[in-house]
N, C-alpha and C positions, 0 to 999 in steps of 0.2 A: 504493500500500500504506500510505502514511503519512498519507493524507488530503489531501495537497497536489495541486494540479492538475499534470497531466503536465508541462506546460511549466515548472513551478516546481521540479521535482525535480532535485537535483544529479546530473550525469552520473557514470558510473563513473570517468571520467578525472578529474573534479573532486574526487570523494571520495578517490581515491588520492592526488592531488597534495596535498590538505590534510593527509592522514596523513603523506605523505613529508616535507612541509615541517616538520611538528612533530618527526619523528625527526631530520631533518637539523639542526634547531636544537640538539637535544641533542648530536649529534655535534660540532657546531661549538664548543659550550661545553666539551665534554670535551677536545677538542684544545687549546683556548685555555687552560684551567685545569690540565690534567693532562699536557699534551704534554711540557713540560720535565722533569717528575718521572719520567715513564714512558719518556722517550726516543723519543717518537713525533712524526711530522710528517705533514702531509697535502698532498695534491694536489687540485686542483679545489675548493679552499676558497672557498666563496661561489658555487659553480657554480649557475647558474640552473636547470639541469636536475636538480638534486638527486642527482647522482652523486658518490661520495666514494671516494677512494683514500687509505688511511692506511698509513704505513710505520713499522715498529718494528724496531729492531736486535735481533739474537739475544741471548738471555740468556747469563749467564756460562757460558763453556765451549762455547757454540754460535754464537759470533759469526761464525765462518768457514764455517758450514754453508751448503748451498744454500738459498736462500729458498723459502718456500711461500706461495702465494696462498690466503687464506681468503675465500670469496665467499658473499654472501647478498644478498637484495633487500629494499629498504626498504618497499615498498608491501604492502598487504593488500587482501583482498576485503571490502568493507564491506557485509555482509548482516545482516538482522535479522528477527525474528519479526514477524508481521503486527500484533500488538497492542503492540509495543515503541514507546515514545514518544521514544527517544533520536534526536537528529538527528546522524548520524554524520559530517556534513560539518563540524560545529563542536563536538560534545560527545565526551567520553571514554567508553570502554566501562566497564562495571561488572564488574571482575574478581572472581571467587569462587574459593575453594579449600576443600577438606576436609582439607588437609594432605598429600594424595597426588596429587590431580589439580587442575588449574587450568582454569577455564572462564569464559565471559562470560555475564552474565545478559541473555538476549534478543538477543544479537548474536554475530557471529563474534568470535573471540578475537584473531586476528592472529598466532597462532603460526606461521603461514605468511606471512612468514618471520621473524617476530620472534624465534623461537628461535635462528636463525642470528646475528642482530644481537647477541643476548644473549651467545652463546658467544664471538663475536669481540671484543666489548667487554670480556668477562671476561679474555681473553688479553691484550688491549692494556693494560688497567688493572692487571694483576697484576705484582708484583715477585717472585713465588715460583714461577710456572709456568715450567718449562724449555721453551724453544722456539727454533727457528731464526729467522733474520730473517723477519719477517711482512710480507706485502703484502696488506693487507685491502682487498678490492674490494666496495663496497656500491653496488648498482645500483638504478635506479628502473624503474617501469613494466613489471615482469616479468609481472604478471597480465593485462596488455592487449597482450602480444605481444613481451615481452623487449626493449622499445625502448631501455631504459637500457644494456643489454649491447651492443646493436647500435651505439650511438653513443659508447661508451666510448673515450676516448683511452688506448691501451695503450702508448704510446711509452716510458713510464718503468717499465713492468713487465718485470722480468728473470727472474722465477721460471719454471721449467719444469714445476713441479708445482702443481696446483690442487685444493683440496678445496671442493666446492660443498655447502654445508650447507642442503639444501632437499629432503631425502628424507622419506619418510613414517614410516619405522621406524628406531629407534636401532640402530646396529650393522650396518646394511645399506647397501651401496654400489651405486650404479647406474652402468653404463657407457654408457648411452644413454637417450633418452626419446622419447616420441611427439610428433609435431608437432600443429599445430592449424590449422584453416581457419575464417575468419570470412567471412560473406557478408552483404551488405546487399541486400535485395530490394525492389523497387518493384512492388506489385501493383495494377493498375488496378481501380478500383471505380466503381460507379455509385450516385449518391445520389438518393433520391426524397423528395418531400415526404410526410411521414407522413399528413397528412389525405387527400391525394389517393390514396395507396396503400391506406389502410384501407378506404375505401368509395366510391372514385371521387368524392369530394366530396359524397356524399349525406348523410352524417352526420358528426359531429365525432369527433376522435381519442379522447376519453374514452370514448365509447360504442362505438366501432368496433374497438378493439384492446385487447389486454392485454399488458403487458410482464412478462417473466420474467427473473430473474437465475439463471444456471446457474453454480455455483461449485465448484471443485475445491480441496481443502485436505488437510492432514495427510499428504502424501506424504513419503517419506524424503529425496528430493533427493540431494545429494552432488556431489562433484567429477566433472566430465565426463570426466576422464582416469582418475584413480585408482580411481573407483568405478563406472565405466561397465559393468563386467562383472557387477555385482550385480543386474542386471535391474530396477532401480528404474524406476518408471513416469514418463514425461514428462507433466506436467500439461497442457501445451498440446496434445499429441497426443491425450490422453484427452478433453479438452474438444472438440476437433475431431471425434473419433469420435462423441461424443454428439450433436453438432449435425448431423453428416452423416446419422446414422440418423434423426433427427427430421425432417430436410428431406424424407425420402421419405413421411412421413405427414402433415405439416402445412405450411401456407404461412406463412412468417415472414420477417422482415427483421432483419438484424444492426444493433444500435444501437451497441454497443461491445464490444471484445475486448481483454483484457490478460492477461499471464502471464509468469512467469519474472522473473529479476532481473539475472543476470550471464551473460556469454557463456560462461564456463567452469563454470557450475553447472547441474546437471540441474533443470529447472523443477519446483518442488514445489507451486506454487499457480497457479491460472488462473481467470478468470471471464469470462462474457459476458452481455450484456443483449440480449434479442431482443424484437421487437414481433410479436405473433401476432394474426392475425385472431380476433375474439371467438369465432366459430363453430368455430375450430380449436383453441381453448385446451385443452380437455379431451384432445383427441387428442395435442397436443404434450406435455402432462404425462405421459400414458401412455407415449409413446414414450421419453421421457427415463428414466422409471422402469424400463422394460424394459431399456434399455441399461445402466442403473446396476446392475441385478441381475446381468447377465452379467459386467460389468467387476469388480464387487466379488468375485465368485466367482473370477475369473481371477487377480486380484492379491492375494488374501487373505494369501498367504504372504510375499510381498516387501513388501507395503504394509499392515500390520495396522492402521494408524491412518488410513487413507484415508477421506475424506468426500466425497460428492457431494451437493450441496444444490440444491434448486430451490424458488424462492419468487417470488411476485408482487412487483413493485416499482412504485413510483410512476412513471407515464408521463412527466409533464413533467420530473421530475428525471433520469430515465434518458436522455431525449432531449437533455439539456443536457450529458451526460458527454463 
């Protein structure tokens, strides 16, 4: 999506860890410079896994109350629009506001779960907010499987009450949540020499085939848990449907296929490059257009900005993808 080769793109884990390390350093500085003034101390200070537990005594009049755990996660999902040139592995987001709302220009904002970190830090840094003893638990790797919570050392946590600040709506409390399953699939494929497939070696690739790029864009996407009920279209499944329908009308070979960005986000973009025998090119185009008309009619309500694009692409460049 950002023009780099697939092997050069930072993984989701590496993007999250970069973000976590930056937030972690802010927390370290806060504990170091404000800890004495605010009466806070930390556990796992310098922890290589970026998990942090911060303790603060109760405010005046609440010193002997039962402690409360405030919990949030340090990581965010680093997603961006296709034309955004920010490298989220090393560059900051561009935050915007109109005085009422806050958003990021071209990228995810990180409010999940930056809002929790902000709330917790506000309580820790304040000398005017009344509160019981606070045990602030800031975990890592929530977005890729709650790994930080799984590996957290809880031996020093004594609180019996926990407030998890990671819901979607202010003023609403959840008593449980859905789980998730991730699967890695290895699908066996057969590779063919393009020149041999196009015309059994009788003519060259340039004259024997045409490459097309089929591209899906403009879908709403969304969180695979929170927004799965909104019937948003999965770009990968839509692309597969287009190609499956076309395969019944024209003979073609798949050159490349890509789509989606994160395991917990509904894919909103996908594209494929295919090599079609020259005499089947028109039939292939017609088949894609037929499927496009059906799909655009079907998803017009839930996906008003959907785009299905088909264009010829340079053969040598496509085969190098």
